[in-house]
Each structure stands twice: as C-alpha cells, then as structure tokens.
N, C-alpha and C positions, 0 to 999 in steps of 0.2 A: 491571270494566275493569282492565287490567294498569297498574301504575305505570311500566312501560317506554314510551319514546317512540320514534318512528320514528327521531329523530336518534341514540338510544342504538343502535338496530340498525344504522343506517348507520356509526356510529363503529366498532362492532365488526366490520364488514366492510370497513373502509377499506384494510387490507392487500391484500385480494383486488380491491376496487374500483380500487385504484392499480396493479394489475398491468397491464402493457401488453396490452390486448385487441388482437384483430385489427382491421385497418381497419374502421370502422363500416359497417354495411350499412342502406340506407334502403328501406323498403317504403311503398307509397302505395295506400290502399283508400279510395274515396269522398272523395279529397282530404285525408285524414288521414294525415300522414307520420310514420312511426315509424322511429327509429333503433336498430339492434339492435348492442350491444357484447357480444361473445362472448369469453371468455378461452381456450376450447378450439378449436383449428383444426379438429379432427375433428368437433365438433358443429356448428361454424359451416358446414362443408361440407355437412352434412346439411340445415341451415336454408336454405342457399343453393339446394340442390336443391329443397327443398319449396316454397319461396316464389319461385321463379324467375320466375313470370309476374306478380308485383307488385312486383318490385325495380325501384327508380326511381333517377335520378341523385342524387348527394349533395345534400341540401338542408337548411335549417334545420328540424329536426324538431319536431313538436308534442309529442312524448314520446321519451324515451330509456329502452330496456329494457336492463338490465344482466344478462348471463347469467354466473354464475360457476361455478367448478367445486366442488371438495370443501370448501367453506367451511362453518364451524360457529360458532355463537353462543357466547361463553364465559360465558353465563349461562343459568340454567334459565327456560323459559318454559312457563306452564301453559295447556295446549290444552284446548278443550271440542269435543266431536264435533258436526259439523254434520249435522242430520237429513237422511236420505235421502228421496227423493220416494216417494209411494205406489207400492208394487210393487218398489222396489228394497231389496235386502238388503245386509248387510255394512257394515263401516266404510270409508269412502273419504277424507273431508276432516275436519280439525279446524281450528278458528280460535282465535286469541288476540287480542282487541281491545286495541290500544295507545291511547294518549292521543290520537293524532292519525293513526291508521292501522291496519292489520290484518296479522298474520301468518297465513298458510295453510299447513298441513302435508298432504301427501298421505301418508296413514298407511301404505299399502302399500309405498310406495318411499322414504320419508324426504326427498323433495324439499320445499323450503320456498320460500315466495314472500312478499315484503314488497310490500304494496299500500297506496299512499296517492295523494293528487292530485298529489304532486310525485315520487314515487318508484315505480318498478316493478322489483323484483330478484328473479330466480331464483337459488337457491343450494342446495349439497348435491350429490348424484350426479346432476347434470343430465345428463351425458354417457351415462349408463346409461339414461335415460329421456327421449329427445329429444321423443316424442310430448307429454309434459307441458309441455315447454318451448313447443312449437308451439301447444298449447291456451292457454297463458299469454299468448302474443303475441296470438293471436285474441281472448282474453278483453279485452284493452286496446282492440281495435276496438269490441267489444260495448259496453264501458263508455262509450266516447267518445260514441257515437251515442244511446245510451239516455239520456245526460245531456241530450241535445238532443231529447228527447221521442219518439223512435223506440221502438217495442216489438219484443221479440225473439220470433219464432215458432219452435216446434220443427217446421221444415219443410225439405223440399227444393224446389229451383225450377229450371225451364228457362225460356227466353225465345226469341221469334223477333222479326223487326222489329216485327209488330204486336200480339203477344200475350205475356203473362207468366203462367206457371202455376206456383203453389205446391202443394205436397203434403205433407199432414200425416196421422199415423196414430199408433197405439199403437206402442211400441217393438217393433220386429221385424214391424211390420205390412206392410212391403214398399214403404215410400217411396223407399228408394235403388234398389231393383230397378226400380221404375216409372220413376223419374227417368233412369235409365241406358238403359232401353228407349226412352224418348222422345228421347234423344239421337240416335237412328237416324233421326228425323224430319228431313227436309232443311230447313237453315236455323236449326236450334236451337243454342243455347249453353247451357252449364252455368252456373248462377247460385250455387248452393249446394247442400250436402248434408244439413245438419242444423240450421243457424241461419240465420234470414232476418229481417233487420231491415225493419221497414215503418212507414210514416207517411202520412197524408192530405195531399196537396197540390192546388193548383189544377187541375193536369193529370191528376189520379187519384191512385192508391195508389202512392207511391214505394216501392222495395225495394232493399235492398243485401245481398248475400251476403258472408260472410266467407271469406278464402282458406284453407278448411279442405277439403282434399282428401276424397273419399269414402273412408270406411273401411267396406269391405263385408264381408259374411259369405259363407260357403261356398256358400249356396244361390243367392245372386245370381250367383256366378262360373259354377256348373255349369249354369245356366239361360240363360246369355248366350254365344252362340258368339263374340262379339266379345271376350270376356275369356278365351278360351282361350289357356293359356301364361303367365297371370298368376302361377300357382304352378306348382310342379314336377309333371311328369307323373305320378309315382307317387301324389302326394298327391291330385291331382285325380281319379285313377281310384278312390282309395279313397272320395272324397267322392261320386262318382257311383253307387257301390255301396251307400251308406247309405240306410237307411229314410227316408222323406219326413219322418216326425216328428222322428227323431233329428237330421237334418240342419237342421231348422228351429230346433232348440234348442242347436245347437252354438256354444259361446262361442269364436269364432275370427274375427279381423278382418285385413284386408289393405288397405294403401294403394293407391289407384287414381289414377295420374297421367293427368289427362285429355288432356294434349298427347300422351303416348305412345300412348294407345289411339285417340284420335278426330282427332288432328293439330292443328296450330297454329290459333290464332284461334277456338277453340270455348269460350272462357271469357270471360264478361262478368258481373262482379259487381253492376253497376248494371242495374236493370230497372224496368219499370212492371208492376205485377202486375194482371191483368184477371180471373183466375179462381183459384178455390182449391178443390182436391179434399181431401176429408177421408175417409180410408180407413176405413170402419166395416164392412168385410167380414170373413168368418170362414172358416178352414179347415174348420170343422165344419159349414158351411152347405151345404144341397142345392139352395138357390134359385140361379137365374140371376144372374150379376153385373149389377148395375144402376147407372147413373149418372144421378142425378136432381138437379135444381135444388132448392136450399133457401134459405130466408130466415134468415140468421144471427141476427139479433136474435130472431127466434122459435125458433131452435134453439142456445140458449146452451149446451146440454149438449154440442155439438161442440166448443166452446172448450176443453175439457179436453185435447183432441189437438193444439190449436193453441198455447196459451199456455205460456211457458217462464219458469221462475224465472230472474232475473238471476245468482243464486248467491252463494257467499261472497265473490267478489272485487269485487263492485259496491258503489261508494261514489258516492252522489249528489253532484251539483255543490255542494250545500250543505254537505256533510261527512259525514253520518250513513252508516253501512254498511247494507246489506240484512241481514236476519236470516232464519233459517230458519222464522220464524213470520210474516214480512210477507206480507200477502195480495196476490195479483195483482190488478190492476184490470180486470176484464172490460169495463168500458165504454170503457176506452182502446183495447182490441183492436177492438171494435165500430166505434168511431170511425175507427181507422186504416183498417179494411177496408170502410168505407163505399163502396158503388159496385163493389165487387169481387163478382163472381158466385160463390157458394159452391155446391158439389156434394158430395152424400153418396153414397159408393161403398159399396153393400151386396151382400149375397149370398155366392156363394163367391168364392174367390180365383182369378182368372183374368186374367193379365197380358196375354194376346192380346187380350181384350176391351177392356182399358184402353188398350192401345196404339192399337187402331183408334179409340177414342173420342178420346184425345189428338191422334192425327194429324189427325182432322177438326177439333178445337178449335184447334189451332195453325195450321191452314191450309196444313200441308205435305203431302208426299207420301212414301210409303215408299221 
C-alpha cells in the first residue's frame, strides 16, 4: 500500500479543483443523486447530451464527481496492473492503493481517477476521452447500489408493463442486437445495455439499469433496418460487403441514443425482472435455435455469463477495495434471481427466432 493518502492527492489537485467549474449538473438514477462539476465546457456539453434523460433539478447530491482537465500529480505513483478477465488481452487498468482510497490509471489513455468513499475525481486528458468519464460516472452508480447489496449482472434488459427480460451471453454473443430487436415490440422500454443491478424484494426481483447507452458493433447496425443512417453511407456499404466472420470480429463501436432512434419515453432504468435469457448459442452450430427453461441453481455453469466483477473502482461500505483476486459470490446471484425464470438459448444464432420468442414472452405484438 502506498504511503500517499487521498488528502495528498486532493491537495495536489487543489488548483484545478478550485478552478471555476461550469454550473453543476445533477443526475438521478434510482433515487441516487450525483452532482457533476466539470471544468471543460466542451466536455460538459458532451456529458449533458449523453445523460440528458437522467438530468434532474439541482438538489443536495449524495455524491459530487469532479471532472478536471489536464491536471497532473506532482509526485510519482507506483501503479500495478489490474488483471484482465479470462479471454481479455492487453493492459487496460492499473491501480495504486492509497492509505484510504485508490488511484486508477487507464493505461492506454493516461486518464486517472481518484476513488474513495468521500471523493470521486477524474483528471488528465479527460476531454479527449469522454467515454471514460461517462463510464466513471456510471461506476459511481454501480458502487452505490452494490454497497446496498445489489449484485451487478453482465446483461442487457428491456421491460414492458408486466414483464422484465434480462439478456446475458458471452462477449459478442448478441445481447445488444437481441435487446434492440426487442425494442420493436410494442410497449417495450430500454433498461440497460451491459450492466444490470438486481436484488430480491418482497414483490420479486428488482432491477436497475445504469444510464449507459448502447455501444453497438457494426454487425448490429447492418442487420437492423431501424439503425440505417447511424453511420455514414460509405462506411455502412463497406460493412455490408464484409464477410460475416470478418464483421463479427470487427473492433468498432458506436453510441446509440435511444431517444433519437425510438422516440421519447422509451427508457426506464427501473424494472422488475421476471425472465432471464442466457445466450449459449453458436455461429458454428447447425442445430435449430432453441429457447428452453432451465433451473439456475442446477445450472450454475450459466452464471459465468451473468456474473460481473465490480472492478477496480469498487470500494465496500466498510472501506476495503475489491481486488482482481476477490471471488464473486455465486450464491448472492442465485438468491437475487430467485423466482426469475431462466432460459437457455442454444443452437445456431438466429435473431428472428429469438425475436418471435421475445414478442410472445413480453406479451406484445410486432
């Protein structure tokens, strides 16, 4: 553990923290109010655009997030790499544990974050990487509710008045494409694209999505007519001419603004989850796509697609931080999803079959 304290970092950043920030912006998710103070008007404009659907009237915040520009620490910090999840390669995050907090460094960009129970500060070249600031803000929401015994699922989700459907799968397994197809079902609302908080309550399994807009891959765009025009015409034509396998593995992401594509009133981050799809299908399978009920306690192997590590920013309410060796508690997920019907999707990848199944499940019509 470093001999540096959170206060040492705060004191070093005081000139930037004292810089007049733009008028604070308040966001509210699940009753949790975050105040964002950003020193860059250009970056603030991007944040306002991104979080427009959760902006609320100024209020006493539960947490203030400071977003600074090209601030640097006047002392050296010794960082250690954070281990990637199985199947992930390359260096992404590094951490330095302080006496009462943690610094997190994004290795590829140089953006740094101070995380503690009292402080949340982003600094460095933040204006060049707004998506990392967006992720940091969303991380504070995840932290807050995980401290209240919600568990985080690696899942997309949609809801209707009577149903809530979560969708998990291996990375690139099609959960975003499936979720967006189901947005065509009458009465559906978008809950989340990649992180879903759940906990068991008397009325069933409560769920809360974070205000993270879908970051979709080219395959999702070219297979959904609704998304035509999301990227420039020339690039879309290039994508349509790619081989299926090449398109599937293409590392290219685009933000999708739900209100722009589906119209207003189509987002609800609060939901009650009644059903959970686990995409265990394969592009190499020749079997028909099947949607089968399973008992999750008896199929714990499927939890690997559902469970998600809280990551390097997570600090428990007692003070200790999560480590890259801290095991996930499978029993907590089983308990949180008690009463939720789990379904396993197997066979070949066929989004039309899944759309029909989802339409029937959600009680809507095409």
